[in-house]
N, C-alpha and C positions, 0 to 999 in steps of 0.2 A: 528499619520499619517498626512502627509502634501500633499497638492494638488498643482500641477503646471499646467499652462494652455499652450497648444500648441500655439505658436505664429501664426501659419498658419490657423488652423481650429478651434481654441478655445476649443478643446477637453481637459478635465481634465485628468491628470495622477496622481495617488496616490502612495506615497512611504513613508517609515519609516525614518523620518529625524533624529531620535535618533542614527542611525548607522553612522552618518557622523559628523565630527567636523566643527565648524564655519570656514569659509574661504575656505573649500574644493569645487572644481569645479566638477559638475556632468554633464553627457551627457545623454540625453534621445532621444528615437526614438518614435514618436507618432504612436500608433497602428492603428489610423484612416487614416492618410495621409502619413505616413512614413517620415515626416519631422524630421530631426535631429537638436536638439538645446541643448544649455547648460545653466546651472544656477550656481551660486555660493552660497553656504550655508551661512546664516547670516541674519541679519535684515536690511532692507532697511531704510536709513535715511529719505527718503521722503514718506514712506509708509502711514503715517497718513494723509499727505496732499493730496496725489493722489488718495487714495481709489481705487486702481486698482483691488481689488478682487471683488467688487460689485459696479461697476460704476453706474448702473441703480438705485440702492437704495440710492446713495449719490449724486444725480444730483446737479449741481451747484445752489446755493441758489439764485444767480442773474438771472439764466436762460439764460445765454449767450452762451451755447454750450460747447463743449470740443474738445480736440485734442486727437486722438488715435495714439500713437506712436507704429508702428507695427514692425515686426521682422527685425532684422539684426544680424550680428554675434557678436555684442557687448553687447546687453542687451535684456531684456524681454519686453513684451507688457506693456504699461503704458497708463493711461487715465489722461489727464491734464485738469482741469476745466478752463474755460475762464472767464474773467471779462470785464466789459465795459471799453473802453479806450484802451491804448496800452498794449498788452501782449508781453513782450520781451522774446523771446524763445532762449535758449542756453543750454550749458552743465552745469550741477550742479557742483559746487565746494564749499566746506565748507568755509563759511565766505565771499563769493562773494555776492555783492548786485547789480551786473550788470543785472541780469535777474529776472523777477517775475514769469516766467513759466519755471522752470528748468526741463531738461531731465536728468535722472540718467543714465549716460553712460561713458565709457572710450574711446569712439570713438574720436581719435585725430583730425578728420576732421570736428567735430562740434565745433564751436567757443563758448566761454563763452557768447557772445552776437552775435547770428547768424542772426536772423531775427526778425521782429516785425509784429504782427497780430493785427490790430486795429479793435475793435468791436464798432459799433455805430448804431444809428437808422436812418432810412430814414424818410422823411416827413410823410409817411403813418404809421410809427411806427414799420416797419419791420426791423429786424436785418440785418446789412450790415457788411461783413468781408473783410478787405483790407490788403493784404500781401505785405511786402517790405523787401528787403535784409538789413542786419544790419549796415554797410557793413561787409561781412565776407570774409575769405580767400578762401573758396571753392565755394561760391555762393549758391543761393537758386533756386531750380528748381520747376516749377509748370507744371504738366503734361509733364515732360521731356523737358521743355523749360526754359533756363536760364533767370532769371529776370535781366534786365539791371540796370545800376547805376541809382538811383533815380526813377526807375520804380515802380509803384504801381499797383497791380493786384487785382481786385475784385474776390473773390472766393466764392463758394457756398458749400452747404452740399455735402459731398462725394468727394470733391476735394482732390487729392493726391499731396502733395508737398514733396520735398526731401531736406534735409540739411545734407551735408557730406554723410555718408553711411546710414543715418537714414531716413526712410519713415514715413510720417505723414498723417493722414486723418482727415479732418475737419468734425465734427458732429455738425450741427447747432442745436440751441435750439429747433426748431420746430420738428426735427427728433428724439429727445430724449424722447419725451412724449409718 
């Protein structure tokens, strides 16, 4: 038996994966919130690095927080750990070294290097998160406002930003404990 998580309400749905071949697409309707979403059978190439099944048990060793990639029509919920310094965010492509924080998606509106989230410490030792566009073809939106060229925006825990058709929420290190 395999469990999938609803991207809207995080409710688990259990099904027998042995009935479906690798590569087959399945569509589910969440009994809790009636959200319809799809998955593709197979093994994620990034599964071991992202630890999306139990993000709380595998919190980032550096304690820099994480990004929660939430629902869209292209992929499932993912949790991406952050590190100190520049976290280059973009679409995962085998063999690409452009990004160190890859999102597993087939969304064509997410560039391979879409935006950069810089994690640093203030003088008081508190973590600071600064977001800037890559530059990308479709732009980076913070709270539905387009980041301008060379604009840097300080974001905090719970900030929603969008790249292409993908929505991401910042989870600061303080909020993960």
